[in-house]
ZADO-684025 format. One record per residue: x, y, z of N, C-alpha, C, O in turn. Coordinates in Angstrom, 1 decimal. Layout:
<recs>
REC,n_east,n_north,n_up,ca_east,ca_north,ca_up,c_east,c_north,c_up,o_east,o_north,o_up
REC,X,Y,Z,X,Y,Z,X,Y,Z,X,Y,Z
...
</recs>
This chain:
<recs>
REC,n_east,n_north,n_up,ca_east,ca_north,ca_up,c_east,c_north,c_up,o_east,o_north,o_up
REC,-3.5,-19.4,18.2,-3.6,-18.2,18.8,-3.3,-17.4,19.6,-4.2,-17.4,20.3
REC,-2.1,-16.2,20.1,-2.1,-16.1,21.1,-3.1,-14.4,20.8,-3.1,-13.5,19.9
REC,-3.9,-14.4,21.9,-5.0,-13.2,22.2,-4.5,-11.9,23.0,-4.2,-12.7,23.9
REC,-4.0,-10.4,23.7,-3.4,-11.1,24.7,-4.7,-10.0,25.4,-5.4,-9.1,25.1
REC,-4.5,-10.9,26.8,-5.2,-10.3,27.8,-6.2,-11.5,27.5,-7.3,-11.4,27.9
REC,-5.8,-12.9,26.7,-6.0,-14.4,27.1,-4.9,-15.5,27.9,-3.8,-15.2,28.3
REC,-5.4,-16.6,27.8,-4.1,-17.6,28.1,-4.4,-18.3,26.3,-5.3,-18.4,25.4
REC,-2.9,-18.6,26.7,-3.3,-19.9,25.3,-4.7,-20.5,25.0,-5.4,-20.8,24.1
REC,-4.8,-20.7,26.5,-6.4,-21.7,26.2,-8.0,-21.1,25.8,-9.0,-21.3,25.1
REC,-7.4,-20.1,26.7,-8.8,-18.8,25.6,-8.9,-18.2,27.1,-9.2,-17.0,27.3
REC,-8.8,-19.2,28.4,-9.5,-17.9,30.3,-8.9,-16.5,29.9,-8.5,-16.4,28.7
REC,-9.0,-15.8,30.6,-9.5,-13.9,30.7,-8.0,-14.1,31.7,-8.0,-15.0,32.4
REC,-6.9,-13.2,31.6,-5.6,-12.7,32.1,-6.3,-12.0,33.0,-5.8,-10.9,33.0
REC,-7.2,-12.0,33.8,-8.0,-10.7,34.2,-6.7,-9.0,34.9,-7.2,-7.9,35.1
REC,-5.0,-9.3,35.1,-5.0,-8.3,35.8,-4.0,-7.6,34.4,-3.5,-6.5,34.3
REC,-4.0,-8.6,33.5,-2.8,-7.6,32.6,-4.7,-7.5,31.5,-4.4,-7.0,30.4
REC,-5.9,-7.7,31.5,-6.6,-6.9,31.2,-7.1,-5.4,32.4,-6.9,-4.2,32.3
REC,-7.7,-6.3,33.5,-7.5,-4.8,33.5,-6.2,-4.0,33.0,-6.2,-3.8,31.8
REC,-4.8,-3.4,33.8,-4.0,-2.6,33.1,-3.2,-2.8,32.4,-2.0,-2.8,32.6
REC,-4.1,-3.2,31.2,-4.5,-2.5,30.4,-5.6,-1.7,30.1,-5.6,-0.9,29.1
REC,-6.8,-1.7,31.0,-7.5,-0.9,30.9,-7.0,0.1,30.9,-7.0,0.9,30.0
REC,-6.1,0.5,32.3,-5.4,1.5,32.6,-4.7,2.0,31.7,-4.9,3.2,31.3
REC,-3.9,1.4,31.1,-2.7,2.2,30.3,-4.0,2.9,29.0,-3.7,3.8,28.4
REC,-5.1,2.3,28.9,-5.7,3.1,27.7,-6.5,4.1,28.6,-6.9,5.1,27.9
REC,-6.8,4.1,29.8,-7.2,5.5,30.0,-7.0,6.6,30.1,-7.7,7.5,29.8
REC,-5.1,6.4,30.8,-4.0,7.1,31.3,-3.9,7.7,29.5,-4.2,8.9,29.0
REC,-3.6,6.9,29.2,-3.5,7.5,27.3,-4.1,9.0,27.0,-3.9,10.1,26.6
REC,-5.0,8.1,27.4,-6.1,8.3,26.1,-6.9,10.2,27.1,-7.4,10.9,26.2
REC,-7.0,10.6,28.2,-6.5,10.9,29.6,-5.7,12.2,28.6,-6.2,12.9,27.8
REC,-4.8,12.2,28.9,-2.6,12.7,28.3,-2.6,13.1,27.1,-1.8,14.0,26.8
REC,-3.5,12.4,26.2,-3.6,12.5,24.3,-4.9,14.1,25.0,-4.2,15.1,25.1
REC,-5.9,14.3,25.2,-7.5,14.5,25.6,-6.8,16.2,26.4,-7.0,17.2,25.8
REC,-5.9,16.2,27.7,-5.8,16.9,28.5,-4.9,17.7,27.7,-5.1,18.9,27.6
REC,-3.3,16.6,27.0,-2.3,17.6,27.2,-1.8,17.6,25.9,-1.0,18.5,25.6
REC,-2.0,16.5,24.7,-1.0,16.4,23.9,-1.8,17.2,22.8,-1.3,18.0,22.0
REC,-3.1,16.9,23.0,-4.3,18.5,21.9,-4.4,19.3,22.4,-3.1,19.2,22.4
REC,-4.6,20.1,23.0,-4.2,21.2,23.5,-2.8,22.9,23.3,-2.6,24.1,23.4
REC,-2.0,21.2,22.9,-0.5,21.9,23.1,0.3,21.7,21.6,-0.1,20.7,20.9
REC,0.7,22.1,21.3,2.2,22.1,20.1,2.6,22.3,20.4,2.1,22.9,21.3
REC,4.1,22.4,20.6,5.4,21.7,20.9,6.1,22.4,19.7,5.9,22.0,18.6
REC,6.9,23.3,20.1,8.6,24.3,19.7,9.4,23.5,19.4,9.8,23.2,18.3
REC,9.5,22.7,20.7,11.0,22.5,20.5,10.7,20.6,21.0,9.7,20.0,20.8
REC,11.5,20.3,21.4,11.7,19.1,22.8,11.6,19.9,23.7,10.5,19.9,24.3
REC,12.8,21.5,24.3,12.5,21.2,25.0,10.9,21.2,25.7,10.5,20.3,26.5
REC,10.1,22.3,25.2,9.0,23.3,25.8,8.1,21.3,26.0,7.5,20.8,27.0
REC,8.4,20.7,24.8,7.3,19.4,25.2,7.8,18.3,26.6,7.3,17.5,27.3
REC,9.1,18.9,26.6,9.8,18.0,27.8,9.5,18.9,29.4,9.7,18.4,30.5
REC,8.9,20.2,29.3,8.6,21.3,30.4,7.2,21.3,29.8,7.2,22.3,29.1
REC,6.4,21.0,29.7,4.9,21.4,29.7,4.3,20.2,30.0,3.4,20.2,30.7
REC,4.8,19.0,29.5,4.3,17.3,29.1,4.7,17.6,30.5,3.7,18.1,31.2
REC,6.3,17.3,31.3,6.3,17.8,33.0,5.2,18.2,33.9,4.6,17.4,34.6
REC,5.1,19.4,33.9,4.1,20.2,34.2,2.9,19.5,34.3,2.6,19.1,35.4
REC,1.9,19.1,33.1,1.2,18.2,32.8,0.7,16.8,34.1,-0.3,16.7,34.7
REC,2.2,15.9,34.2,2.0,14.8,34.7,2.5,15.5,36.2,1.7,15.2,37.1
REC,3.1,15.9,36.5,2.5,16.2,38.1,1.7,16.9,38.5,1.6,16.9,39.7
REC,0.5,18.1,37.7,-0.6,18.0,37.7,-1.7,16.8,38.7,-2.3,16.7,39.8
REC,-1.4,15.8,37.3,-2.0,14.6,37.4,-1.8,13.3,38.7,-2.4,12.7,39.6
REC,-0.4,13.4,38.2,-0.4,13.2,40.0,0.5,13.3,41.2,1.4,12.7,41.8
REC,-0.3,14.8,41.2,-0.8,15.8,42.9,-1.7,16.2,42.5,-1.5,16.7,41.4
REC,-2.6,16.3,42.8,-3.9,17.6,42.0,-5.1,17.5,42.0,-6.0,17.6,42.9
REC,-5.1,17.0,40.6,-6.1,16.0,39.6,-6.4,15.0,40.8,-5.6,14.3,41.5
REC,-7.8,15.0,40.8,-8.7,13.8,42.3,-9.0,13.2,40.8,-9.2,13.7,39.7
REC,-9.0,11.6,41.6,-9.3,10.0,40.3,-9.9,9.7,40.6,-10.1,9.9,41.8
REC,-11.3,8.6,39.7,-12.3,8.6,40.1,-11.8,7.2,40.4,-12.6,6.7,41.2
REC,-11.0,6.4,40.2,-10.8,5.3,40.9,-10.1,5.6,42.6,-10.0,4.6,43.4
REC,-9.8,6.4,42.8,-9.4,6.5,45.0,-10.6,7.6,45.2,-10.4,8.5,45.9
REC,-11.7,7.4,44.4,-12.9,7.9,44.4,-12.4,8.9,45.5,-12.0,9.0,46.7
REC,-12.6,9.8,44.1,-11.9,12.1,43.4,-11.5,12.3,44.7,-12.1,13.0,45.5
REC,-10.3,11.6,44.9,-9.2,11.6,45.9,-8.1,12.5,44.3,-8.2,12.2,43.1
REC,-7.2,13.6,44.9,-5.8,13.7,44.8,-5.2,12.5,45.2,-5.4,11.9,46.3
REC,-4.2,11.9,44.1,-3.4,11.0,45.2,-2.4,11.0,46.4,-1.8,10.0,46.8
REC,-2.3,12.0,46.7,-2.2,12.9,47.7,-3.2,13.1,49.5,-3.0,13.3,50.7
REC,-4.2,12.9,48.6,-5.2,12.5,49.7,-5.2,11.8,49.8,-4.5,11.4,50.8
REC,-5.5,11.1,49.1,-5.3,9.3,48.7,-4.2,8.3,49.8,-4.5,7.5,50.7
REC,-3.1,8.7,49.7,-2.4,8.9,50.9,-2.2,8.9,52.0,-1.5,8.0,52.5
REC,-2.8,10.1,52.8,-2.9,10.3,53.6,-3.9,9.8,53.9,-3.5,8.6,53.9
REC,-4.9,9.8,54.2,-5.8,8.3,53.8,-5.7,6.8,53.9,-6.1,5.9,54.6
REC,-4.7,6.8,52.8,-4.4,5.4,53.3,-3.6,5.2,54.2,-3.6,4.0,54.3
REC,-2.7,5.7,55.1,-0.7,5.6,54.6,-0.3,3.9,54.5,0.7,3.6,53.8
REC,-0.9,3.1,55.1,-1.0,1.3,54.5,-0.5,0.6,52.9,-0.1,-0.3,52.3
REC,-1.0,1.7,52.8,-1.0,1.4,51.1,0.4,1.6,50.1,0.7,2.8,49.8
REC,0.9,0.8,49.7,2.6,0.5,48.9,1.9,1.8,47.9,0.8,2.3,47.7
REC,3.6,2.0,47.2,3.6,2.5,45.9,3.8,1.6,44.7,4.8,1.1,44.4
REC,2.7,1.4,44.0,2.3,0.2,42.8,3.6,0.7,41.6,4.6,0.1,41.4
REC,3.0,1.9,41.0,3.4,2.5,40.2,3.5,3.3,40.3,2.8,3.8,41.1
REC,4.8,4.6,39.4,4.5,5.8,39.4,4.7,6.1,37.7,5.5,5.4,37.0
REC,4.0,7.0,37.2,3.5,7.5,36.1,4.7,8.9,35.9,4.6,9.7,35.0
</recs>
């Protein structure tokens, strides 16, 4: 039986489990801070509003995983850190 986040022998896949938690966290924030607050009248309106939220999330909003810095501030303080994901 294949359980997501586990090898076939039942041992944990730590990186995959961590990625799944990060995805769930992002999806929850996206739903709570954007989708649940808006009533989209068209696809174009949804695209504009979601893009504005994404830019705010990636540039302005502090993240607990970055020691409550914005991604921009974190990058300034840690110039050697490479970008692993783009949201």
